[in-house]
N, CA, C, O and the ligand as a Tripos MOL2 file, in Angstrom:
@<TRIPOS>MOLECULE
protein
  257   255    65     0     0
PROTEIN
NO_CHARGES

@<TRIPOS>ATOM
      1 N          -6.6600  -25.4870  146.0400 N.3       1 MET1
      2 CA         -5.7750  -24.3960  145.6180 C.3       1 MET1
      3 C          -6.5530  -23.4580  144.7150 C.2       1 MET1
      4 O          -7.2750  -23.9050  143.8240 O.2       1 MET1
      5 N          -6.4150  -22.2130  144.9320 N.am      2 LEU2
      6 CA         -6.9810  -21.2080  144.1120 C.3       2 LEU2
      7 C          -5.9500  -20.7080  143.0970 C.2       2 LEU2
      8 O          -4.8140  -20.4030  143.4590 O.2       2 LEU2
      9 N          -6.3460  -20.6270  141.8450 N.am      3 ALA3
     10 CA         -5.4600  -20.0070  140.8790 C.3       3 ALA3
     11 C          -5.8230  -18.5450  140.7550 C.2       3 ALA3
     12 O          -6.9640  -18.1860  140.4660 O.2       3 ALA3
     13 N          -4.8320  -17.7150  140.9790 N.am      4 ILE4
     14 CA         -5.0640  -16.3110  140.8660 C.3       4 ILE4
     15 C          -4.5760  -15.8790  139.4670 C.2       4 ILE4
     16 O          -3.3960  -15.9960  139.1370 O.2       4 ILE4
     17 N          -5.5100  -15.3860  138.6750 N.am      5 ILE5
     18 CA         -5.1960  -14.9310  137.3360 C.3       5 ILE5
     19 C          -5.0270  -13.4290  137.3860 C.2       5 ILE5
     20 O          -5.9590  -12.6810  137.6810 O.2       5 ILE5
     21 N          -3.8460  -13.0250  137.0970 N.am      6 VAL6
     22 CA         -3.5970  -11.5590  137.1300 C.3       6 VAL6
     23 C          -3.8440  -11.0100  135.7520 C.2       6 VAL6
     24 O          -3.2200  -11.4060  134.7670 O.2       6 VAL6
     25 N          -4.7850  -10.0770  135.7160 N.am      7 THR7
     26 CA         -5.0700   -9.4990  134.4040 C.3       7 THR7
     27 C          -4.6580   -7.9900  134.5150 C.2       7 THR7
     28 O          -5.0460   -7.2550  135.4230 O.2       7 THR7
     29 N          -3.8790   -7.6310  133.5510 N.am      8 MET8
     30 CA         -3.4640   -6.2410  133.4700 C.3       8 MET8
     31 C          -4.5810   -5.3150  132.9800 C.2       8 MET8
     32 O          -5.2200   -5.6140  131.9710 O.2       8 MET8
     33 N          -4.8130   -4.2700  133.6260 N.am      9 LYS9
     34 CA         -5.9380   -3.3970  133.1140 C.3       9 LYS9
     35 C          -5.3630   -2.0020  132.9900 C.2       9 LYS9
     36 O          -4.4640   -1.5580  133.7040 O.2       9 LYS9
     37 N          -5.9890   -1.3420  131.9870 N.am     10 ALA10
     38 CA         -5.6200    0.0380  131.7000 C.3      10 ALA10
     39 C          -6.8550    0.7290  131.1940 C.2      10 ALA10
     40 O          -7.8810    0.1250  130.8800 O.2      10 ALA10
     41 N          -6.6950    2.0370  131.1340 N.am     11 ILE11
     42 CA         -7.8840    2.8660  130.6430 C.3      11 ILE11
     43 C          -7.4110    3.4950  129.2740 C.2      11 ILE11
     44 O          -6.3150    4.0340  129.1160 O.2      11 ILE11
     45 N          -8.2900    3.3690  128.4000 N.am     12 CYS12
     46 CA         -8.0250    4.0090  127.0490 C.3      12 CYS12
     47 C          -8.0200    5.5240  127.2320 C.2      12 CYS12
     48 O          -8.9830    6.1070  127.7290 O.2      12 CYS12
     49 N          -6.8560    6.1840  126.7990 N.am     13 PRO13
     50 CA         -6.7690    7.6440  127.0080 C.3      13 PRO13
     51 C          -7.6670    8.4070  126.0130 C.2      13 PRO13
     52 O          -7.8520    9.6210  126.0990 O.2      13 PRO13
     53 N          -8.2050    7.6360  125.0790 N.am     14 ILE14
     54 CA         -9.0340    8.2910  124.0740 C.3      14 ILE14
     55 C         -10.4980    8.3270  124.5010 C.2      14 ILE14
     56 O         -11.1320    9.3820  124.4760 O.2      14 ILE14
     57 N         -11.0360    7.1600  124.8960 N.am     15 CYS15
     58 CA        -12.5010    7.0670  125.1550 C.3      15 CYS15
     59 C         -12.6980    6.6300  126.5560 C.2      15 CYS15
     60 O         -13.8580    6.4240  126.9120 O.2      15 CYS15
     61 N         -11.7260    6.4570  127.4110 N.am     16 ASP16
     62 CA        -11.8400    6.1180  128.8380 C.3      16 ASP16
     63 C         -12.4290    4.6980  129.0640 C.2      16 ASP16
     64 O         -12.8760    4.3820  130.1660 O.2      16 ASP16
     65 N         -12.4240    3.9010  128.0750 N.am     17 ALA17
     66 CA        -12.9690    2.5620  128.2310 C.3      17 ALA17
     67 C         -11.8350    1.6830  128.8220 C.2      17 ALA17
     68 O         -10.6620    1.8920  128.5110 O.2      17 ALA17
     69 N         -12.2100    0.6690  129.7030 N.am     18 PRO18
     70 CA        -11.2310   -0.2270  130.1900 C.3      18 PRO18
     71 C         -10.6200   -1.0490  129.1140 C.2      18 PRO18
     72 O         -11.3220   -1.5640  128.2450 O.2      18 PRO18
     73 N          -9.2910   -1.1880  129.1510 N.am     19 VAL19
     74 CA         -8.6070   -2.0580  128.2020 C.3      19 VAL19
     75 C          -7.9470   -3.1950  128.9520 C.2      19 VAL19
     76 O          -7.1400   -2.9450  129.8470 O.2      19 VAL19
     77 N          -8.2630   -4.4380  128.6170 N.am     20 THR20
     78 CA         -7.7240   -5.5420  129.2670 C.3      20 THR20
     79 C          -6.4680   -6.0120  128.4650 C.2      20 THR20
     80 O          -6.4910   -6.1150  127.2380 O.2      20 THR20
     81 N          -5.4010   -6.2820  129.2050 N.am     21 LEU21
     82 CA         -4.1630   -6.6190  128.5760 C.3      21 LEU21
     83 C          -3.7270   -7.9740  129.1350 C.2      21 LEU21
     84 O          -4.1040   -8.3320  130.2500 O.2      21 LEU21
     85 N          -2.9700   -8.6960  128.4000 N.am     22 SER22
     86 CA         -2.4070   -9.9590  128.9000 C.3      22 SER22
     87 C          -1.4180   -9.6140  130.0080 C.2      22 SER22
     88 O          -0.8950   -8.5010  130.0580 O.2      22 SER22
     89 N          -1.1670  -10.5680  130.8880 N.am     23 ASN23
     90 CA         -0.2770  -10.1940  132.1130 C.3      23 ASN23
     91 C           1.2000  -10.2520  131.6980 C.2      23 ASN23
     92 O           2.0680   -9.9930  132.5320 O.2      23 ASN23
     93 N           1.5060  -10.5750  130.4690 N.am     24 ASP24
     94 CA          2.8770  -10.5690  130.0540 C.3      24 ASP24
     95 C           3.0970   -9.3680  129.0470 C.2      24 ASP24
     96 O           4.0180   -9.3500  128.2310 O.2      24 ASP24
     97 N           2.1850   -8.4020  129.1880 N.am     25 VAL25
     98 CA          2.3320   -7.1840  128.3570 C.3      25 VAL25
     99 C           3.6660   -6.5160  128.6020 C.2      25 VAL25
    100 O           4.1650   -6.6070  129.7240 O.2      25 VAL25
    101 N           4.2690   -5.8670  127.6630 N.am     26 GLU26
    102 CA          5.5830   -5.1990  127.8310 C.3      26 GLU26
    103 C           5.4980   -3.7420  127.3860 C.2      26 GLU26
    104 O           4.6850   -3.3710  126.5400 O.2      26 GLU26
    105 N           6.3410   -2.9560  127.9700 N.am     27 PRO27
    106 CA          6.4370   -1.5430  127.5490 C.3      27 PRO27
    107 C           6.5980   -1.4290  126.0410 C.2      27 PRO27
    108 O           7.2390   -2.2790  125.4230 O.2      27 PRO27
    109 N           6.0420   -0.4200  125.4590 N.am     28 SER28
    110 CA          6.1660   -0.1340  124.0200 C.3      28 SER28
    111 C           5.2980   -1.0590  123.1680 C.2      28 SER28
    112 O           5.2440   -0.9090  121.9470 O.2      28 SER28
    113 N           4.6150   -2.0190  123.8110 N.am     29 GLU29
    114 CA          3.7040   -2.8870  123.0540 C.3      29 GLU29
    115 C           2.5390   -2.0370  122.5430 C.2      29 GLU29
    116 O           2.0440   -1.1290  123.2110 O.2      29 GLU29
    117 N           2.1480   -2.3710  121.3700 N.am     30 VAL30
    118 CA          0.9810   -1.6630  120.7840 C.3      30 VAL30
    119 C          -0.2460   -2.4940  120.8440 C.2      30 VAL30
    120 O          -0.3050   -3.6280  120.3690 O.2      30 VAL30
    121 N          -1.2750   -1.8600  121.4740 N.am     31 VAL31
    122 CA         -2.4990   -2.5400  121.6030 C.3      31 VAL31
    123 C          -3.6230   -1.7400  120.8930 C.2      31 VAL31
    124 O          -3.4210   -0.5750  120.5490 O.2      31 VAL31
    125 N          -4.7860   -2.3510  120.6770 N.am     32 THR32
    126 CA         -5.8770   -1.6390  120.0610 C.3      32 THR32
    127 C          -7.0810   -1.6600  121.0540 C.2      32 THR32
    128 O          -7.4810   -2.6820  121.6110 O.2      32 THR32
    129 N          -7.6110   -0.4180  121.2130 N.am     33 CYS33
    130 CA         -8.8420   -0.3260  122.0580 C.3      33 CYS33
    131 C         -10.0110   -0.9880  121.3610 C.2      33 CYS33
    132 O         -10.2430   -0.7370  120.1780 O.2      33 CYS33
    133 N         -10.7210   -1.7920  122.0340 N.am     34 LYS34
    134 CA        -11.8410   -2.4630  121.4320 C.3      34 LYS34
    135 C         -12.9600   -1.4730  121.2080 C.2      34 LYS34
    136 O         -13.7510   -1.6450  120.2810 O.2      34 LYS34
    137 N         -13.0520   -0.4250  122.0420 N.am     35 GLU35
    138 CA        -14.1900    0.4810  121.9580 C.3      35 GLU35
    139 C         -14.0680    1.4980  120.8360 C.2      35 GLU35
    140 O         -15.0270    1.7550  120.1080 O.2      35 GLU35
    141 N         -12.9180    2.0550  120.7060 N.am     36 CYS36
    142 CA        -12.7390    3.1800  119.7060 C.3      36 CYS36
    143 C         -11.7060    2.8800  118.6490 C.2      36 CYS36
    144 O         -11.3810    3.7320  117.8220 O.2      36 CYS36
    145 N         -11.1870    1.6560  118.6790 N.am     37 SER37
    146 CA        -10.1600    1.1680  117.6880 C.3      37 SER37
    147 C          -8.9780    2.0110  117.5900 C.2      37 SER37
    148 O          -8.2850    1.9970  116.5730 O.2      37 SER37
    149 N          -8.6910    2.7970  118.6680 N.am     38 SER38
    150 CA         -7.4610    3.5730  118.6660 C.3      38 SER38
    151 C          -6.2050    2.6660  118.9340 C.2      38 SER38
    152 O          -6.2410    1.7010  119.6970 O.2      38 SER38
    153 N          -5.1630    3.0400  118.2790 N.am     39 ARG39
    154 CA         -3.8970    2.3260  118.5230 C.3      39 ARG39
    155 C          -3.2550    2.9780  119.6930 C.2      39 ARG39
    156 O          -3.0820    4.1970  119.7290 O.2      39 ARG39
    157 N          -2.8870    2.1460  120.6850 N.am     40 LEU40
    158 CA         -2.3850    2.5460  121.9160 C.3      40 LEU40
    159 C          -1.0130    1.8990  122.2400 C.2      40 LEU40
    160 O          -0.7450    0.7380  121.9300 O.2      40 LEU40
    161 N          -0.1820    2.7150  122.8730 N.am     41 VAL41
    162 CA          1.1670    2.1390  123.2280 C.3      41 VAL41
    163 C           1.2760    2.0830  124.7320 C.2      41 VAL41
    164 O           0.8890    3.0080  125.4470 O.2      41 VAL41
    165 N           1.8300    0.9390  125.2010 N.am     42 VAL42
    166 CA          2.0390    0.7900  126.5920 C.3      42 VAL42
    167 C           3.2080    1.6800  127.0120 C.2      42 VAL42
    168 O           4.3510    1.4600  126.6150 O.2      42 VAL42
    169 N           2.8930    2.6900  127.8250 N.am     43 GLU43
    170 CA          3.9450    3.6170  128.2570 C.3      43 GLU43
    171 C           4.6690    3.1890  129.4750 C.2      43 GLU43
    172 O           5.8940    3.2940  129.5350 O.2      43 GLU43
    173 N           3.9290    2.6890  130.4930 N.am     44 SER44
    174 CA          4.5690    2.1690  131.6850 C.3      44 SER44
    175 C           3.7470    1.1170  132.3120 C.2      44 SER44
    176 O           2.5340    1.0710  132.1080 O.2      44 SER44
    177 N           4.3780    0.2480  133.0860 N.am     45 ILE45
    178 CA          3.7020   -0.7950  133.7900 C.3      45 ILE45
    179 C           4.1800   -0.8150  135.2640 C.2      45 ILE45
    180 O           5.3610   -0.9630  135.5770 O.2      45 ILE45
    181 N           3.1770   -0.6570  136.1260 N.am     46 ASP46
    182 CA          3.3600   -0.6540  137.5400 C.3      46 ASP46
    183 C           2.4940   -1.6900  138.1890 C.2      46 ASP46
    184 O           1.3250   -1.4140  138.4600 O.2      46 ASP46
    185 N           3.0150   -2.8940  138.4610 N.am     47 LYS47
    186 CA          2.2330   -3.9780  139.0160 C.3      47 LYS47
    187 C           0.9810   -4.1620  138.1430 C.2      47 LYS47
    188 O           1.1080   -4.5450  136.9800 O.2      47 LYS47
    189 N          -0.1910   -3.9070  138.6580 N.am     48 GLN48
    190 CA         -1.3810   -4.2200  137.8340 C.3      48 GLN48
    191 C          -1.9330   -2.9070  137.1650 C.2      48 GLN48
    192 O          -3.0100   -2.8990  136.5700 O.2      48 GLN48
    193 N          -1.1800   -1.8660  137.2880 N.am     49 SER49
    194 CA         -1.6210   -0.6250  136.6400 C.3      49 SER49
    195 C          -0.7770   -0.3110  135.3890 C.2      49 SER49
    196 O           0.4390   -0.1420  135.4810 O.2      49 SER49
    197 N          -1.4240   -0.2390  134.2490 N.am     50 VAL50
    198 CA         -0.6570    0.0230  133.0350 C.3      50 VAL50
    199 C          -1.1360    1.3690  132.4310 C.2      50 VAL50
    200 O          -2.3360    1.6160  132.3080 O.2      50 VAL50
    201 N          -0.2140    2.1810  132.0800 N.am     51 THR51
    202 CA         -0.4540    3.4660  131.4260 C.3      51 THR51
    203 C          -0.3660    3.3470  129.9480 C.2      51 THR51
    204 O           0.6630    2.9390  129.4090 O.2      51 THR51
    205 N          -1.4390    3.7010  129.2730 N.am     52 LEU52
    206 CA         -1.4830    3.6840  127.8180 C.3      52 LEU52
    207 C          -1.4360    5.1560  127.3040 C.2      52 LEU52
    208 O          -1.9650    6.0850  127.9140 O.2      52 LEU52
    209 N          -0.7730    5.2860  126.1580 N.am     53 ILE53
    210 CA         -0.7900    6.5860  125.4590 C.3      53 ILE53
    211 C          -1.2130    6.3250  124.0270 C.2      53 ILE53
    212 O          -1.1170    5.2070  123.5210 O.2      53 ILE53
    213 N          -1.6830    7.3890  123.3850 N.am     54 GLN54
    214 CA         -2.0970    7.1870  121.9610 C.3      54 GLN54
    215 C          -0.8710    6.9700  121.1370 C.2      54 GLN54
    216 O           0.1370    7.6660  121.2590 O.2      54 GLN54
    217 N          -0.9930    5.9640  120.2790 N.am     55 ALA55
    218 CA          0.1870    5.6260  119.3760 C.3      55 ALA55
    219 C           0.2360    6.8320  118.3830 C.2      55 ALA55
    220 O          -0.7830    7.4360  118.0490 O.2      55 ALA55
    221 N           1.4480    7.1320  117.9480 N.am     56 PRO56
    222 CA          1.6050    8.2140  116.9480 C.3      56 PRO56
    223 C           0.9860    7.7210  115.6380 C.2      56 PRO56
    224 O           0.9970    6.5360  115.3060 O.2      56 PRO56
    225 N           0.4620    8.6750  114.9410 N.am     57 ASP57
    226 CA         -0.0810    8.3280  113.6470 C.3      57 ASP57
    227 C           0.9310    7.7400  112.7200 C.2      57 ASP57
    228 O           2.0530    8.2420  112.6460 O.2      57 ASP57
    229 N           0.6090    6.7580  112.0500 N.am     58 ILE58
    230 CA          1.4800    6.1300  111.0640 C.3      58 ILE58
    231 C           1.2300    6.6640  109.7050 C.2      58 ILE58
    232 O           0.1090    6.5620  109.2070 O.2      58 ILE58
    233 N           2.2060    7.2240  109.0810 N.am     59 GLU59
    234 CA          2.0350    7.7700  107.7270 C.3      59 GLU59
    235 C           1.8270    6.5470  106.7720 C.2      59 GLU59
    236 O           2.6060    5.5950  106.7350 O.2      59 GLU59
    237 N           0.7850    6.6540  106.0600 N.am     60 GLU60
    238 CA          0.4760    5.4690  105.2090 C.3      60 GLU60
    239 C           1.0770    5.6160  103.8360 C.2      60 GLU60
    240 O           1.1510    4.6480  103.0790 O.2      60 GLU60
    241 N           1.5100    6.8230  103.5060 N.am     61 ASP61
    242 CA          2.0500    7.0170  102.1150 C.3      61 ASP61
    243 C           3.6030    6.9490  102.1420 C.2      61 ASP61
    244 O           4.3100    7.9080  101.8330 O.2      61 ASP61
    245 N           4.0550    5.7960  102.5170 N.am     62 TRP62
    246 CA          5.5260    5.5320  102.4860 C.3      62 TRP62
    247 C           6.0140    5.4890  101.0530 C.2      62 TRP62
    248 O           7.0160    6.1080  100.6950 O.2      62 TRP62
    249 N           5.2930    4.7540  100.2530 N.am     63 GLY63
    250 CA          5.7570    4.4930   98.8870 C.3      63 GLY63
    251 C           5.6680    5.7580   98.1040 C.2      63 GLY63
    252 O           4.6900    6.4970   98.2200 O.2      63 GLY63
    253 N           6.7110    6.0380   97.2730 N.am     64 GLU64
    254 CA          6.6510    7.1870   96.4130 C.3      64 GLU64
    255 C           7.4760    6.9330   95.1800 C.2      64 GLU64
    256 O           7.5600    7.7950   94.3050 O.2      64 GLU64
    257 ZN        -10.7200    3.6630  123.2970 Zn       65 ZN65
@<TRIPOS>BOND
     1     1     2 1
     2     2     3 1
     3     3     4 2
     4     3     5 am
     5     5     6 1
     6     6     7 1
     7     7     8 2
     8     7     9 am
     9     9    10 1
    10    10    11 1
    11    11    12 2
    12    11    13 am
    13    13    14 1
    14    14    15 1
    15    15    16 2
    16    15    17 am
    17    17    18 1
    18    18    19 1
    19    19    20 2
    20    19    21 am
    21    21    22 1
    22    22    23 1
    23    23    24 2
    24    23    25 am
    25    25    26 1
    26    26    27 1
    27    27    28 2
    28    27    29 am
    29    29    30 1
    30    30    31 1
    31    31    32 2
    32    31    33 am
    33    33    34 1
    34    34    35 1
    35    35    36 2
    36    35    37 am
    37    37    38 1
    38    38    39 1
    39    39    40 2
    40    39    41 am
    41    41    42 1
    42    42    43 1
    43    43    44 2
    44    43    45 am
    45    45    46 1
    46    46    47 1
    47    47    48 2
    48    47    49 am
    49    49    50 1
    50    50    51 1
    51    51    52 2
    52    51    53 am
    53    53    54 1
    54    54    55 1
    55    55    56 2
    56    55    57 am
    57    57    58 1
    58    58    59 1
    59    59    60 2
    60    59    61 am
    61    61    62 1
    62    62    63 1
    63    63    64 2
    64    63    65 am
    65    65    66 1
    66    66    67 1
    67    67    68 2
    68    67    69 am
    69    69    70 1
    70    70    71 1
    71    71    72 2
    72    71    73 am
    73    73    74 1
    74    74    75 1
    75    75    76 2
    76    75    77 am
    77    77    78 1
    78    78    79 1
    79    79    80 2
    80    79    81 am
    81    81    82 1
    82    82    83 1
    83    83    84 2
    84    83    85 am
    85    85    86 1
    86    86    87 1
    87    87    88 2
    88    87    89 am
    89    89    90 1
    90    90    91 1
    91    91    92 2
    92    91    93 am
    93    93    94 1
    94    94    95 1
    95    95    96 2
    96    95    97 am
    97    97    98 1
    98    98    99 1
    99    99   100 2
   100    99   101 am
   101   101   102 1
   102   102   103 1
   103   103   104 2
   104   103   105 am
   105   105   106 1
   106   106   107 1
   107   107   108 2
   108   107   109 am
   109   109   110 1
   110   110   111 1
   111   111   112 2
   112   111   113 am
   113   113   114 1
   114   114   115 1
   115   115   116 2
   116   115   117 am
   117   117   118 1
   118   118   119 1
   119   119   120 2
   120   119   121 am
   121   121   122 1
   122   122   123 1
   123   123   124 2
   124   123   125 am
   125   125   126 1
   126   126   127 1
   127   127   128 2
   128   127   129 am
   129   129   130 1
   130   130   131 1
   131   131   132 2
   132   131   133 am
   133   133   134 1
   134   134   135 1
   135   135   136 2
   136   135   137 am
   137   137   138 1
   138   138   139 1
   139   139   140 2
   140   139   141 am
   141   141   142 1
   142   142   143 1
   143   143   144 2
   144   143   145 am
   145   145   146 1
   146   146   147 1
   147   147   148 2
   148   147   149 am
   149   149   150 1
   150   150   151 1
   151   151   152 2
   152   151   153 am
   153   153   154 1
   154   154   155 1
   155   155   156 2
   156   155   157 am
   157   157   158 1
   158   158   159 1
   159   159   160 2
   160   159   161 am
   161   161   162 1
   162   162   163 1
   163   163   164 2
   164   163   165 am
   165   165   166 1
   166   166   167 1
   167   167   168 2
   168   167   169 am
   169   169   170 1
   170   170   171 1
   171   171   172 2
   172   171   173 am
   173   173   174 1
   174   174   175 1
   175   175   176 2
   176   175   177 am
   177   177   178 1
   178   178   179 1
   179   179   180 2
   180   179   181 am
   181   181   182 1
   182   182   183 1
   183   183   184 2
   184   183   185 am
   185   185   186 1
   186   186   187 1
   187   187   188 2
   188   187   189 am
   189   189   190 1
   190   190   191 1
   191   191   192 2
   192   191   193 am
   193   193   194 1
   194   194   195 1
   195   195   196 2
   196   195   197 am
   197   197   198 1
   198   198   199 1
   199   199   200 2
   200   199   201 am
   201   201   202 1
   202   202   203 1
   203   203   204 2
   204   203   205 am
   205   205   206 1
   206   206   207 1
   207   207   208 2
   208   207   209 am
   209   209   210 1
   210   210   211 1
   211   211   212 2
   212   211   213 am
   213   213   214 1
   214   214   215 1
   215   215   216 2
   216   215   217 am
   217   217   218 1
   218   218   219 1
   219   219   220 2
   220   219   221 am
   221   221   222 1
   222   222   223 1
   223   223   224 2
   224   223   225 am
   225   225   226 1
   226   226   227 1
   227   227   228 2
   228   227   229 am
   229   229   230 1
   230   230   231 1
   231   231   232 2
   232   231   233 am
   233   233   234 1
   234   234   235 1
   235   235   236 2
   236   235   237 am
   237   237   238 1
   238   238   239 1
   239   239   240 2
   240   239   241 am
   241   241   242 1
   242   242   243 1
   243   243   244 2
   244   243   245 am
   245   245   246 1
   246   246   247 1
   247   247   248 2
   248   247   249 am
   249   249   250 1
   250   250   251 1
   251   251   252 2
   252   251   253 am
   253   253   254 1
   254   254   255 1
   255   255   256 2
@<TRIPOS>SUBSTRUCTURE
     1 MET1         2 RESIDUE 1 A MET
     2 LEU2         6 RESIDUE 1 A LEU
     3 ALA3        10 RESIDUE 1 A ALA
     4 ILE4        14 RESIDUE 1 A ILE
     5 ILE5        18 RESIDUE 1 A ILE
     6 VAL6        22 RESIDUE 1 A VAL
     7 THR7        26 RESIDUE 1 A THR
     8 MET8        30 RESIDUE 1 A MET
     9 LYS9        34 RESIDUE 1 A LYS
    10 ALA10       38 RESIDUE 1 A ALA
    11 ILE11       42 RESIDUE 1 A ILE
    12 CYS12       46 RESIDUE 1 A CYS
    13 PRO13       50 RESIDUE 1 A PRO
    14 ILE14       54 RESIDUE 1 A ILE
    15 CYS15       58 RESIDUE 1 A CYS
    16 ASP16       62 RESIDUE 1 A ASP
    17 ALA17       66 RESIDUE 1 A ALA
    18 PRO18       70 RESIDUE 1 A PRO
    19 VAL19       74 RESIDUE 1 A VAL
    20 THR20       78 RESIDUE 1 A THR
    21 LEU21       82 RESIDUE 1 A LEU
    22 SER22       86 RESIDUE 1 A SER
    23 ASN23       90 RESIDUE 1 A ASN
    24 ASP24       94 RESIDUE 1 A ASP
    25 VAL25       98 RESIDUE 1 A VAL
    26 GLU26      102 RESIDUE 1 A GLU
    27 PRO27      106 RESIDUE 1 A PRO
    28 SER28      110 RESIDUE 1 A SER
    29 GLU29      114 RESIDUE 1 A GLU
    30 VAL30      118 RESIDUE 1 A VAL
    31 VAL31      122 RESIDUE 1 A VAL
    32 THR32      126 RESIDUE 1 A THR
    33 CYS33      130 RESIDUE 1 A CYS
    34 LYS34      134 RESIDUE 1 A LYS
    35 GLU35      138 RESIDUE 1 A GLU
    36 CYS36      142 RESIDUE 1 A CYS
    37 SER37      146 RESIDUE 1 A SER
    38 SER38      150 RESIDUE 1 A SER
    39 ARG39      154 RESIDUE 1 A ARG
    40 LEU40      158 RESIDUE 1 A LEU
    41 VAL41      162 RESIDUE 1 A VAL
    42 VAL42      166 RESIDUE 1 A VAL
    43 GLU43      170 RESIDUE 1 A GLU
    44 SER44      174 RESIDUE 1 A SER
    45 ILE45      178 RESIDUE 1 A ILE
    46 ASP46      182 RESIDUE 1 A ASP
    47 LYS47      186 RESIDUE 1 A LYS
    48 GLN48      190 RESIDUE 1 A GLN
    49 SER49      194 RESIDUE 1 A SER
    50 VAL50      198 RESIDUE 1 A VAL
    51 THR51      202 RESIDUE 1 A THR
    52 LEU52      206 RESIDUE 1 A LEU
    53 ILE53      210 RESIDUE 1 A ILE
    54 GLN54      214 RESIDUE 1 A GLN
    55 ALA55      218 RESIDUE 1 A ALA
    56 PRO56      222 RESIDUE 1 A PRO
    57 ASP57      226 RESIDUE 1 A ASP
    58 ILE58      230 RESIDUE 1 A ILE
    59 GLU59      234 RESIDUE 1 A GLU
    60 GLU60      238 RESIDUE 1 A GLU
    61 ASP61      242 RESIDUE 1 A ASP
    62 TRP62      246 RESIDUE 1 A TRP
    63 GLY63      250 RESIDUE 1 A GLY
    64 GLU64      254 RESIDUE 1 A GLU
    65 ZN65       257 GROUP 0 **** ****
């Protein structure tokens, strides 16, 4: 028996590097590109094709 391991793949919209995702990735999940350290959001999932978009910048100065 052959085990088929499905790996979700996507392309980083920032640096075009391939980003490997777990096969149980879900829409709106935030991942980090290993190449450019950009925060990315899973926009859509179509079988083995995942679309990533750049995560909105998070304001770090919440406290006031
Ligand atoms: Zn990247």
